[in-house]
Every structure is written in C-alpha cells, then in structure tokens.
N, CA and C of each residue as an Amber inpcrd file, in Angstrom:
protein
   636
  18.6510000   5.3470000  25.9520000  18.4040000   4.3310000  26.6320000
  18.6000000   3.6190000  25.7480000  19.5140000   2.0450000  26.0140000
  19.1940000   0.8190000  25.2360000  18.1220000   0.2860000  25.4880000
  17.7370000  -0.8520000  24.1810000  16.3690000  -1.8200000  24.4460000
  17.4930000  -2.6230000  25.3250000  17.1070000  -3.4410000  26.1170000
  17.7410000  -4.7240000  26.5230000  17.0160000  -5.8390000  25.8120000
  17.8900000  -6.6430000  25.4890000  17.7960000  -8.2020000  25.0760000
  18.1260000  -9.5210000  25.9120000  17.3400000 -10.2290000  26.1240000
  17.5550000 -11.3790000  27.2910000  16.8140000 -12.6600000  26.1930000
  17.5370000 -14.0370000  26.8010000  16.3250000 -14.6960000  25.9200000
  15.1350000 -15.0620000  26.6490000  14.2830000 -15.3700000  25.2650000
  12.6150000 -15.8230000  26.2910000  13.1600000 -17.0970000  27.0770000
  11.9290000 -17.6050000  26.9930000  11.9390000 -18.4520000  28.3980000
  12.2360000 -19.8550000  27.8400000  12.6780000 -20.1350000  26.5490000
  12.8480000 -21.3160000  26.1730000  14.2230000 -20.9000000  25.0580000
  15.0260000 -19.9900000  25.0970000  16.0390000 -19.4010000  24.3920000
  17.3470000 -19.7640000  24.8640000  18.3750000 -19.6090000  24.1740000
  19.6900000 -20.0410000  24.6160000  20.4940000 -18.8170000  24.0200000
  21.5640000 -18.2880000  24.8190000  22.4840000 -17.3760000  24.2090000
  23.2890000 -17.9210000  23.3940000  24.9170000 -17.1900000  23.0900000
  25.3090000 -18.0540000  21.8040000  25.7240000 -19.1310000  22.2740000
  26.1610000 -20.0240000  20.8980000  26.0930000 -21.2680000  20.9120000
  26.9790000 -21.7810000  19.9540000  27.7040000 -20.7500000  19.4270000
  28.8900000 -21.4100000  18.5480000  29.9270000 -20.6850000  18.7820000
  31.3850000 -20.9510000  18.2690000  32.5820000 -20.1090000  18.1920000
  32.6630000 -18.9510000  17.5530000  31.6940000 -18.7980000  16.2030000
  31.8350000 -17.8380000  15.8260000  30.5770000 -16.4210000  16.0660000
  30.5060000 -15.7510000  15.0980000  29.3750000 -14.7920000  15.8490000
  28.1020000 -14.9240000  15.9160000  27.8560000 -16.1410000  15.2030000
  26.4900000 -16.1250000  15.2480000  25.9840000 -16.6630000  16.6300000
  24.5730000 -16.3700000  17.0110000  24.0860000 -16.5640000  17.9870000
  22.8850000 -17.8260000  18.1430000  22.0580000 -18.1710000  18.6340000
  21.0620000 -19.5480000  18.5850000  20.4530000 -19.3290000  19.4380000
  18.9220000 -19.0040000  19.1350000  17.8840000 -19.1540000  19.9060000
  16.7480000 -20.1250000  19.2570000  16.8760000 -20.9310000  20.3550000
  15.9070000 -22.1770000  19.7770000  14.4030000 -21.9070000  19.5110000
  13.9000000 -21.0220000  19.9740000  12.6510000 -20.4220000  20.0510000
  12.4330000 -20.1920000  18.6910000  13.3900000 -19.2880000  18.2440000
  13.5000000 -19.2060000  16.5710000  13.3710000 -19.7490000  15.6160000
  13.7120000 -21.1880000  16.0760000  14.0170000 -22.3260000  15.1550000
  12.5140000 -23.2430000  15.2820000  11.7740000 -23.1180000  15.9390000
  10.3980000 -23.1850000  16.5240000   9.1810000 -22.4930000  15.8440000
   9.3400000 -21.2670000  15.8690000   8.2370000 -20.4210000  15.2210000
   8.5890000 -19.6290000  14.3520000   9.9470000 -19.9070000  13.5890000
  10.0660000 -19.4740000  12.1420000   9.0630000 -19.8920000  11.1570000
   8.9520000 -20.7810000  10.8450000   7.6700000 -21.1640000   9.8980000
   6.6210000 -20.9310000   9.9860000   5.8160000 -20.6270000  11.1780000
   4.6490000 -20.3210000  11.2820000   4.5800000 -18.4570000  11.3610000
   5.5580000 -18.2190000  11.5180000   5.6420000 -16.9490000  11.3120000
   5.7850000 -16.3560000   9.6110000   7.0440000 -17.2560000   9.3260000
   6.9250000 -16.7460000   7.8750000   5.6910000 -17.0050000   7.0220000
   4.8660000 -18.4510000   7.4380000   3.8550000 -18.1580000   6.9560000
   2.8110000 -17.1060000   6.9170000   2.7020000 -16.5880000   8.2820000
   1.7870000 -15.3790000   8.6190000   2.2840000 -14.0330000   7.9670000
   3.4940000 -13.9540000   7.8950000   4.3160000 -12.9710000   7.0500000
   3.8870000 -12.5060000   5.5630000   4.1050000 -13.7890000   5.0210000
   3.7770000 -13.8240000   3.7590000   2.4610000 -13.2060000   2.9130000
   1.3940000 -13.4340000   3.9490000   0.0970000 -12.7100000   3.5360000
  -0.0650000 -11.5110000   3.9690000   1.1710000 -10.9390000   4.9420000
   1.0630000  -9.5310000   5.5060000   1.9100000  -8.5570000   4.9010000
   3.3110000  -8.6420000   4.6560000   4.1630000  -8.3430000   4.2680000
   3.5610000  -7.9160000   2.5670000   4.1400000  -6.6490000   1.8320000
   3.9440000  -6.4630000   0.6950000   5.1290000  -7.4220000  -0.3930000
   4.7820000  -7.7120000  -1.3580000   5.5070000  -8.4400000  -1.9670000
   6.9050000  -7.7700000  -2.6680000   7.0620000  -6.7360000  -2.6720000
   8.3770000  -5.7470000  -2.7040000   8.5350000  -4.7360000  -1.9730000
   9.6870000  -4.3750000  -1.7420000  10.1150000  -2.9200000  -0.8410000
  10.8720000  -3.5900000   0.1220000  11.1080000  -2.2880000   1.1480000
  12.0340000  -2.4970000   2.5830000  11.2810000  -2.8570000   3.4810000
  11.7690000  -3.8590000   4.2690000  11.0900000  -4.2200000   5.5020000
  12.3720000  -3.8610000   6.8180000  11.7110000  -2.9250000   7.3770000
  12.8070000  -2.6630000   8.7670000  12.2890000  -4.0020000   9.8110000
  13.0300000  -4.7100000  10.1090000  13.1630000  -5.6940000  11.4310000
  13.4180000  -4.6140000  12.6020000  12.9020000  -4.3950000  13.6130000
  13.6430000  -3.6930000  14.9970000  13.7470000  -4.9450000  16.3430000
  14.7860000  -4.7030000  16.5380000  15.4620000  -6.0030000  17.3840000
  15.5130000  -7.3290000  17.0250000  16.5110000  -7.2650000  15.9620000
  16.4900000  -8.5260000  15.2360000  17.1120000  -9.5620000  16.0800000
  17.7410000  -9.4090000  16.9860000  18.2680000 -10.3120000  17.7150000
  19.3530000 -11.0080000  17.5930000  19.0450000 -12.5530000  17.1980000
  20.4350000 -13.3040000  16.4360000  20.2640000 -13.0530000  15.3040000
  19.2900000 -12.8440000  14.5600000  18.9010000 -12.7650000  12.9340000
  18.6610000 -14.0510000  12.3130000  18.1910000 -15.0890000  13.0540000
  17.7610000 -16.3030000  12.5370000  16.4160000 -16.3160000  11.6780000
  15.3580000 -15.3650000  12.4660000  14.2370000 -14.5330000  11.7350000
  14.5120000 -13.9940000  10.4050000  15.4010000 -13.0660000  10.2980000
  15.7360000 -12.2030000   9.4640000  15.9720000 -12.7350000   8.2350000
  16.8170000 -14.0780000   8.5810000  17.7820000 -14.5960000   6.9480000
  16.4770000 -15.6320000   6.8030000  15.9740000 -16.3800000   7.6480000
  14.5420000 -17.3290000   7.2370000  13.2430000 -16.3590000   6.3680000
  13.0900000 -15.9470000   6.7600000  12.1570000 -14.5200000   6.3110000
  12.5450000 -14.0080000   5.0480000  13.8160000 -13.2810000   4.9970000
  14.2670000 -13.1550000   3.7770000  14.5930000 -13.6960000   2.6720000
  15.1620000 -14.8670000   2.7990000  15.6010000 -16.2880000   1.7520000
  14.1880000 -16.5290000   1.2120000  13.1110000 -16.6150000   2.2180000
  12.0160000 -17.1100000   1.5700000  10.7940000 -15.9580000   0.7680000
  11.6680000 -14.6330000   1.0230000  10.4860000 -13.8060000   0.6270000
  11.8760000 -12.7820000  -0.4620000  12.1630000 -13.2270000  -1.4070000
  13.7830000 -12.6270000  -2.3050000  13.0590000 -11.7060000  -2.9010000
  11.6740000 -11.1220000  -3.2820000  11.1090000  -9.8180000  -3.5940000
  11.5840000  -8.7140000  -2.6050000  11.5660000  -8.9910000  -1.2120000
  11.7760000  -7.8590000  -0.1770000  13.4620000  -7.6430000  -0.2540000
  13.3270000  -6.6200000   0.1790000  14.7440000  -5.8060000   0.7640000
  14.5250000  -6.1840000   2.5530000  15.4070000  -6.9620000   3.1150000
  15.1680000  -6.9110000   4.5960000  16.5540000  -6.1040000   5.1800000
  16.1120000  -5.0550000   6.1720000  17.0810000  -4.0890000   6.6050000
  16.8210000  -4.6530000   8.6120000  17.6550000  -5.3690000   8.9170000
  18.0090000  -5.6600000  10.2650000  18.6370000  -4.4920000  11.1680000
  18.0590000  -4.6780000  12.3830000  18.4970000  -3.9960000  13.2160000
  18.3320000  -4.6000000  14.4450000  19.4400000  -3.6830000  15.4170000
  19.1700000  -4.3580000  17.0340000  20.4110000  -3.3100000  17.6810000
  20.3340000  -2.8770000  18.9920000  20.9640000  -1.7860000  19.8140000
  22.2050000  -2.5820000  20.0870000  22.4220000  -3.9620000  19.9690000
  23.5450000  -4.4520000  20.9000000  24.4840000  -4.8930000  19.6970000
  25.7130000  -4.8510000  19.8480000  26.6140000  -5.0530000  19.0230000
  27.1690000  -6.0700000  18.5640000  26.7900000  -7.0230000  19.9140000
  26.8140000  -8.2720000  19.6910000  25.9260000  -9.0910000  18.9350000
  24.4560000  -8.7500000  18.8300000  23.4860000  -9.0290000  17.9730000
  23.6300000  -8.8830000  16.6980000  24.1550000  -7.3610000  16.4000000
  24.3610000  -7.0650000  15.0930000  25.5420000  -7.9140000  14.5030000
  26.6320000  -8.3640000  15.2420000  27.5270000  -9.1410000  14.7340000
  27.0810000 -10.3050000  14.1690000  25.9650000 -11.0870000  15.3240000
  25.4120000 -12.3200000  14.7860000  24.3990000 -12.2120000  13.7060000
  23.7560000 -11.1820000  13.3340000  22.8070000 -10.9540000  12.3080000
  23.5640000 -10.9460000  10.9770000  24.5010000 -10.2620000  11.1930000
  25.4010000  -9.9660000   9.7550000  26.0880000 -11.9200000   9.7780000
  26.6920000 -12.1610000  10.4880000  27.2020000 -13.6840000  10.4020000
  26.0360000 -14.5720000   9.8230000  24.8750000 -14.4080000  10.0510000
  23.6490000 -15.3370000   9.8860000  23.3620000 -14.6620000   7.9990000
  23.4630000 -13.4170000   7.9370000  22.9890000 -12.9740000   6.7380000
  23.9730000 -13.2680000   5.4830000  25.1140000 -13.9260000   5.7400000
  26.1830000 -13.9700000   4.7120000  25.9040000 -14.5790000   3.4910000
  25.7940000 -14.2560000   2.5750000  25.2010000 -14.8210000   1.3510000
  23.8620000 -14.4920000   0.9000000  23.0620000 -13.8530000   1.4920000
  21.7880000 -13.8150000   1.2690000  21.4470000 -12.4950000   0.8450000
  21.3150000 -12.6680000  -0.4450000  21.5570000 -11.1050000  -1.2010000
  20.4880000 -10.0890000  -0.8430000  19.3660000 -10.1400000  -0.4450000
  18.1790000  -9.2550000   0.0790000  18.4130000  -8.8190000   1.5740000
  19.3010000  -9.0790000   2.4020000  19.9140000  -8.5400000   3.3330000
  20.5410000  -7.6990000   3.5100000  20.3890000  -6.3490000   3.9560000
  21.1940000  -5.4850000   4.2700000  22.1550000  -5.5180000   5.7800000
  23.3230000  -4.9610000   6.1790000  23.6970000  -5.0090000   6.8890000
  23.1560000  -4.7850000   7.9740000  23.3250000  -5.0200000   9.3530000
  22.4530000  -4.6890000  10.5500000  22.9460000  -3.1740000  11.0200000
  22.0080000  -2.6910000  11.2710000  22.1120000  -1.3200000  11.4430000
  21.8620000  -1.1300000  13.1500000  22.5870000  -0.1090000  13.8030000
  22.5660000   0.0490000  14.9090000  21.0720000   1.0810000  15.6320000
  20.0420000   0.7080000  16.1450000  19.1290000   0.8800000  15.7870000
  18.5630000   0.8740000  17.4960000  17.9380000   1.6980000  18.4330000
  17.6260000   1.7850000  19.6690000  16.1950000   2.4060000  19.5500000
  15.2900000   1.6870000  19.7350000  13.6040000   2.1290000  19.2940000
  13.5650000   3.1440000  19.8650000  13.8400000   3.1450000  21.3700000
  13.3710000   4.5420000  22.2240000  14.1050000   5.7370000  21.9930000
  15.1570000   5.4640000  21.0740000  16.1990000   6.8430000  20.6680000
  16.0170000   7.4550000  19.6300000  15.5220000   8.5330000  19.4020000
  15.2550000   9.4800000  18.3900000  16.3000000  10.3870000  18.0470000
  16.4930000  10.8810000  16.8580000  15.9510000   9.8290000  15.5200000
  16.6310000   8.4020000  15.2130000  15.7420000   7.9170000  14.6320000
  16.3340000   6.6660000  14.0130000  17.5660000   6.5520000  12.9120000
  18.2270000   5.4540000  12.4810000  19.1390000   5.6020000  11.7080000
  18.5600000   5.3440000  10.3030000  17.5190000   5.2140000   9.9180000
  16.7760000   5.1840000   8.8770000  15.2410000   5.9330000   8.5040000
  15.0430000   6.7210000   7.4100000  13.7170000   7.6180000   7.3450000
  12.6390000   6.7460000   6.4780000  12.8770000   5.6550000   5.9120000
  11.9620000   5.1940000   5.2670000  11.7050000   3.6930000   5.0390000
  10.7520000   2.7050000   5.1500000  10.3280000   1.8750000   5.0930000
   9.2500000   1.3550000   4.6380000   8.6850000   0.1400000   4.0240000
   7.6330000   0.1060000   3.2660000   6.5360000  -1.4780000   4.5620000
   7.3200000  -1.5510000   5.5270000   6.8580000  -2.5500000   6.4180000
   7.9750000  -2.3680000   7.5740000   6.9760000  -2.8080000   8.7300000
   7.6410000  -3.0020000   9.5970000   7.8660000  -3.8890000  10.7480000
   8.6790000  -4.9810000  11.3220000   8.4920000  -5.9860000  12.2890000
   9.5060000  -5.8730000  13.3370000   8.4370000  -6.3580000  14.4120000
   9.5190000  -6.3260000  15.9590000   8.8480000  -7.5210000  16.1450000
   9.6780000  -8.2350000  16.5850000   9.9380000  -9.9440000  17.2250000
  10.1610000  -9.9360000  18.7220000   9.3060000 -10.2260000  19.6970000
   9.6990000 -10.4780000  20.8790000  10.5210000  -9.0980000  21.6060000
  10.1780000  -8.0020000  21.4690000  11.3150000  -7.2720000  21.8270000
  10.0830000  -6.2290000  23.0640000   9.1020000  -5.7060000  22.8730000
   8.3120000  -4.8340000  23.8040000   8.3260000  -5.5560000  25.2990000
   8.0700000  -6.6940000  25.2730000   7.8320000  -7.1720000  26.5400000
   9.2740000  -7.4250000  27.4280000  10.4660000  -7.3630000  26.6640000
  11.7530000  -7.5920000  27.1190000  12.3520000  -5.9740000  27.0080000
  11.6100000  -5.0540000  27.5850000  12.0400000  -3.4400000  27.5700000
  11.2490000  -2.6340000  28.0110000  11.4930000  -1.4470000  28.8220000
  10.6180000  -0.6940000  29.1740000   9.5110000  -0.3420000  28.3080000
   8.6100000   0.3030000  29.0280000   7.4000000   0.6500000  27.9040000
   7.7440000   1.7050000  27.1400000   8.9220000   2.5380000  27.5060000
   9.4240000   3.4650000  26.5620000   9.7980000   3.1430000  25.2060000
  10.2290000   1.6180000  24.9810000  11.1320000   1.2090000  24.1520000
   9.5470000   1.0790000  22.8300000   8.4500000   0.7670000  23.7380000
   7.2900000   0.3560000  22.8780000   6.5870000   1.6350000  22.2960000
   7.0170000   2.8360000  23.0880000   6.5010000   3.8710000  22.6590000
   7.3430000   4.4600000  21.7260000   8.8300000   4.1270000  21.4120000
   9.6740000   4.8350000  20.4620000   9.2940000   3.7870000  19.6480000
   8.9670000   2.4950000  19.3440000   8.8370000   1.8220000  18.4640000
   7.6930000   2.6720000  17.5380000   6.4100000   2.5000000  18.2440000
   5.3400000   3.0680000  17.5920000   5.5260000   4.3950000  17.1360000
   6.1850000   5.1900000  17.7310000   6.5810000   6.9620000  17.0700000
   7.3320000   6.3770000  16.0550000   8.4140000   5.6080000  15.8150000
   9.1910000   5.9560000  14.8370000   8.7920000   4.8260000  13.6480000
   7.5570000   4.3480000  14.0130000   7.2200000   3.5430000  12.8890000
   6.1690000   4.3130000  12.1060000   5.5440000   5.0850000  12.6560000
   4.8800000   6.4970000  12.7840000   5.3800000   7.3130000  11.3000000
   6.4880000   7.6280000  12.0180000   7.4910000   8.6050000  11.1720000
   8.1000000   7.9740000   9.8230000   8.1170000   6.4430000   9.7960000
   8.7590000   6.2140000   8.4420000   8.0760000   5.4010000   7.7720000
   6.6350000   5.0530000   7.9250000   6.1080000   3.8270000   6.9810000
   4.6530000   5.2340000   6.5610000   4.8200000   4.8280000   5.3560000
   4.0590000   5.4310000   4.5020000   2.0840000   4.9490000   4.4540000
   1.3040000   5.7170000   4.1170000   0.2690000   5.2700000   4.5120000
  -0.1640000   4.0760000   3.5970000  -1.0950000   2.9000000   4.9110000
  -1.2220000   1.3660000   4.4060000  -0.0700000   0.7400000   4.4830000
   1.0010000   1.2020000   5.2250000   1.9570000   0.2640000   5.5110000
   1.8300000  -0.6360000   6.3630000   2.3400000  -1.8840000   7.0240000
   2.1870000  -2.2160000   8.0860000   3.0720000  -2.3910000   8.9950000
   2.6900000  -2.3220000  10.2590000   3.3940000  -2.4400000  11.6120000
   3.0240000  -4.0570000  12.0440000   3.7620000  -4.6620000  12.2160000
   3.8040000  -6.3070000  12.5170000   4.4840000  -6.4430000  14.1960000
   4.0150000  -6.8310000  15.1530000   4.5530000  -7.1880000  16.3770000
   4.6150000  -8.6990000  16.7050000   5.0250000  -9.5130000  17.1240000
   4.9700000 -10.4880000  17.1120000   5.7310000 -11.0870000  19.0480000
   4.7300000 -11.7820000  19.5850000   5.0210000 -12.2460000  20.9380000
   3.7550000 -11.9840000  21.7290000   3.9410000 -12.3990000  23.2390000
   3.0090000 -12.7650000  23.8700000   2.3260000 -11.6480000  24.4930000
   1.0580000 -11.4330000  24.3560000   0.3020000 -10.1920000  25.0790000
  -0.8010000 -10.6450000  26.2610000  -1.0850000  -9.6200000  26.7840000
  -2.2070000  -9.7170000  27.7460000  -3.5720000  -9.1530000  27.2300000
  -4.6570000  -9.7040000  27.1440000  -5.7930000  -9.0480000  26.5010000
  -7.0700000  -9.3400000  27.3780000  -7.6760000  -7.8530000  27.5400000
  -8.8300000  -7.9630000  28.1790000  -9.8670000  -9.0910000  27.6290000
 -10.2880000  -9.8900000  28.9310000 -11.3420000 -10.3480000  28.5130000
 -11.0840000 -12.0900000  28.1510000  -9.6740000 -12.3360000  27.7570000
  -9.2560000 -13.2440000  27.7830000  -8.1290000 -14.3300000  28.4920000
  -8.3990000 -15.1800000  28.6720000  -7.7120000 -15.7260000  29.9080000
  -6.1460000 -15.9470000  29.6930000  -5.2270000 -15.4500000  30.0160000
  -3.5600000 -15.1720000  29.7710000  -2.9120000 -16.8060000  30.2100000
  -2.6540000 -17.7140000  29.3970000  -1.5150000 -18.7020000  29.6020000
  -1.0210000 -18.7160000  30.6590000  -0.8370000 -19.7210000  31.4940000
  -0.1930000 -20.4190000  32.3660000   1.2350000 -19.6810000  32.4940000
   1.6060000 -20.2860000  31.2510000   3.3350000 -20.1310000  30.7820000
   3.3650000 -18.7050000  30.9310000   2.4040000 -17.6790000  30.3310000
   2.6400000 -16.6920000  29.8010000   2.7950000 -15.7840000  31.0170000
   1.8360000 -16.0530000  32.2180000   1.9720000 -15.5790000  33.3900000
   3.0790000 -15.6550000  34.2160000   3.6340000 -17.1160000  33.9480000
   4.7810000 -17.3000000  34.5800000   5.9340000 -16.3940000  33.8120000
   6.0240000 -16.6770000  32.7310000   7.1140000 -15.8890000  32.1890000
   6.7730000 -14.3800000  32.3130000   5.9800000 -13.8090000  32.2530000
   5.7100000 -12.2510000  32.7840000   5.9850000 -11.8690000  34.0860000
   5.6660000 -13.0690000  35.0850000   6.6720000 -12.7230000  36.2130000
   7.9150000 -12.8790000  36.5370000   8.7120000 -13.9070000  35.6380000
  10.1040000 -13.7940000  35.7970000  10.6430000 -12.6590000  35.2120000
  10.2020000 -12.0330000  34.2350000  10.6100000 -10.7270000  33.3060000
  10.5220000  -9.3650000  34.5310000   9.4670000  -9.2570000  35.6900000
   9.4330000  -8.3640000  36.1810000  10.1040000  -8.5170000  37.2600000
  10.6640000  -9.7360000  37.7090000  11.4950000  -9.8340000  38.9170000
  12.6270000  -9.7380000  38.1900000  13.0430000  -9.9090000  37.1400000
  14.5680000  -9.5080000  36.4380000  14.7110000  -7.6130000  36.1420000
  13.8410000  -7.1990000  35.9130000  13.1310000  -5.8140000  35.9490000
  12.0330000  -5.3820000  35.9230000  11.7340000  -4.2400000  37.0640000
  10.0620000  -4.2820000  37.0710000   9.4970000  -3.4660000  35.8320000
  10.5030000  -2.4980000  35.0960000  10.2770000  -2.1930000  33.8890000
   9.6370000  -3.2470000  32.6430000  10.0500000  -4.3160000  32.9010000
   9.7340000  -5.3520000  31.9770000   8.6000000  -6.0820000  31.9650000
   7.7820000  -6.9850000  31.1590000   6.4220000  -7.7230000  31.5880000
   5.5700000  -7.5230000  30.2600000   4.7770000  -8.6400000  30.2450000
   3.7320000  -8.3300000  29.0430000   3.0670000  -7.4290000  28.8720000
   2.8580000  -6.9280000  27.9260000   1.9940000  -5.4570000  27.2250000
   0.4210000  -5.7610000  27.2220000  -0.2920000  -5.3320000  27.8040000
  -1.6130000  -5.3800000  27.4930000  -1.7880000  -4.7780000  25.9810000
  -2.6380000  -5.5880000  25.1680000  -2.6920000  -5.2520000  23.7470000
  -3.2500000  -4.4410000  23.6300000  -4.6110000  -3.8920000  24.9150000
  -5.4100000  -2.6270000  24.3960000  -4.1960000  -1.3560000  24.7800000
  -3.4970000  -1.4420000  25.3570000  -2.7540000  -0.4300000  25.7010000
  -1.6410000  -0.0770000  24.7690000  -1.2530000  -0.9800000  23.6390000
  -0.4250000  -0.8660000  22.9050000  -1.1960000  -0.1900000  21.7500000
  -2.5230000  -0.5730000  21.3220000  -2.9680000  -0.1240000  20.6460000
  -3.5140000   1.4280000  20.8180000  -3.9010000   1.5450000  21.8290000
  -4.1920000   2.8970000  22.1700000  -2.9530000   3.8870000  22.3140000
  -1.7380000   3.2890000  22.2590000  -0.8790000   4.2410000  22.0830000
  -0.0600000   4.2060000  20.5950000  -0.6620000   3.2430000  19.4530000
  -0.4680000   2.9250000  18.4710000  -1.0730000   4.5700000  17.7410000
  -0.4200000   5.6830000  17.6190000  -1.4230000   6.7740000  16.9700000
  -1.2430000   6.9020000  15.6070000  -2.2260000   6.9990000  14.8390000
  -1.7680000   7.0440000  13.6330000  -2.0390000   5.8450000  12.7120000
  -2.1190000   4.5200000  13.7810000  -2.3910000   3.2480000  12.8850000
  -3.7010000   2.6700000  13.4610000  -4.2350000   2.0420000  12.6730000
  -5.3210000   0.9190000  12.6220000  -5.1420000  -0.5450000  13.3190000
  -5.6750000  -0.8990000  14.1390000  -5.4010000  -2.4780000  14.2990000
  -6.3470000  -3.3950000  13.5940000  -5.5880000  -3.9880000  12.7880000
  -6.1690000  -4.8180000  11.2280000  -6.2450000  -6.1280000  11.8950000
  -5.4720000  -6.5480000  12.2240000  -5.4470000  -8.3830000  12.7170000
  -4.9960000  -9.0450000  13.8250000  -5.2590000  -9.6560000  14.6980000
  -4.7810000 -10.1230000  15.8680000  -4.7950000 -11.5930000  15.3580000
  -3.9050000 -12.3090000  15.0710000  -3.5600000 -13.7910000  14.7280000
  -3.0660000 -14.7930000  15.5670000  -3.6290000 -15.8410000  16.1720000
  -3.0890000 -16.8280000  16.9260000  -2.0610000 -17.3580000  16.5320000
  -0.6550000 -17.3750000  17.4180000   0.0180000 -18.1300000  16.8190000
   0.5770000 -19.2540000  17.9360000   1.4790000 -20.3660000  17.5120000
   1.8280000 -21.2850000  18.4260000   2.5800000 -20.8560000  19.5420000
   2.4150000 -21.8500000  20.9400000   3.1860000 -21.2010000  22.2540000
   2.9460000 -20.1440000  22.8550000   1.2340000 -20.3150000  22.3690000
   0.2740000 -18.5600000  23.1690000   1.0650000 -17.2210000  22.7980000
   1.6720000 -17.1310000  21.3910000   2.0530000 -15.8560000  21.1060000
   0.9690000 -15.4870000  20.0990000   0.9080000 -14.2010000  20.0360000
   0.4580000 -13.5860000  18.6890000   0.7910000 -12.9160000  17.6950000
   0.5690000 -12.7480000  16.4840000   1.0320000 -11.7230000  15.3750000
  -0.1730000 -10.7870000  15.4810000   0.0800000  -9.4570000  15.7470000
  -0.7650000  -7.8180000  15.5210000  -0.3480000  -7.3560000  14.8700000
  -1.2170000  -7.0540000  13.6680000  -0.9340000  -6.3750000  12.5820000
  -1.5650000  -4.8560000  12.6990000  -1.0040000  -4.0640000  12.7540000
  -1.4190000  -2.4940000  12.8050000  -1.2800000  -2.1540000  11.3830000
  -1.8930000  -1.0710000  10.7000000  -1.9120000  -0.5650000   9.6000000
  -1.9250000   1.2010000   9.4710000  -0.9970000   1.4620000   8.8340000
  -0.7650000   3.4130000   8.9940000  -2.1190000   3.5900000   8.0500000
  -2.4680000   4.8240000   9.1710000  -3.3710000   5.3690000   8.5150000
  -3.0510000   6.4130000   7.2200000  -3.9150000   6.7250000   6.6670000
  -3.6610000   7.6760000   5.7370000  -3.8570000   9.1640000   6.2200000
C-alpha cells in the first residue's frame, strides 16, 4: 500500500511550472525544525528522511548541516521529482528513493538517523507501524528516530486547531488522524522515548533513541 500524502491545514500543492512543489508550512517551520535537529542529529553520517514531501525541508536542513549525507524518500513519483528539483546543486543530498513506509523491505538497509515530518497522521496506522519497524531494522544502537508533527497526549489539552485538523483528516479518510503519542511510543519496540519538544503551531518534535 502507498502512504498517502495530502497538504496540511496551511499547505499548498504545486506552485510552479517546474517539478518543484511548495508547502507554505514548510517555509514557516523549517528554521525552528533545523534549530531543533542541529542538537539531535549526529554531526556526520547518513540521515534517511521518510515521506520527504515537497523536499523543502530536506534542502534546508541538508544545506545547513553539510557534514551529513541526506537521503530523502517518498512513495509518490511527483514528490520525488519535486525533491530532486529542489535538491539540484546541493552536494550532500542523494536522489530521492521510492520508499513506502508500510511496505517491507525498504530500499535502504542502513542509516545513522531517521527523520519523518508530518506523515503518520496523514496515513493509515499501518504506515506508522511500518515506519517504526523499518527504523528498528536500519538504525544502529544509539541512533535517533525523530518524528515531527501534531500529536494527542494523555493529560494535556489538545489545541482547538489540532482538533479541527484531526476532524478534517478523519472526514477525508477514517484511517487518518492525529496519533496518540502514548500509542506511538508503545509501538516503538526497541526504542526509548528520549525527548518531547514543543514546537511552533502546536507541533512536537519527538525523539526516540534506538536501544542497544
């Protein structure tokens, strides 16, 4: 099965005659995400980004962290074309892989870190489970698995905008919707939950660490 990708509550679709696609939310959150990732990702090594979407995050982060090799991926051919168009001339970004988080095996067998931005709520739960399984298979002990996006947390009030977004996702597809962080953590076999970082626009950066 493929991992569906749709714009978020403030994202747009294709915006240019070339292959590049644009997501306004990416432009708004990329600096905050970069600042966060700079303290989490290793200084060197290969970072696999699952569901890279337009490719804007990949280019921004990879260009700012030249010690890393960035491997973007997406199940959609249009997204991969956008990623590669954005990445033209950025030396430490590899061509985008066709990777469906829920389909095994993955077309990559090793990485030093894994990043997934705004995917698990815009996909069936099987995609989240596949992401966690794949991360467990390719990451060595101590490596980070980083998830970014909106979550629901027990005992913490969910922002009204996130509740509205959740309702809109479930109206599009009952299998979509914001995930409970506790459910994701419970499914992350072989990982420890290291950090939960508050981000702008009611998002979180969630850092899991591969156990030895």
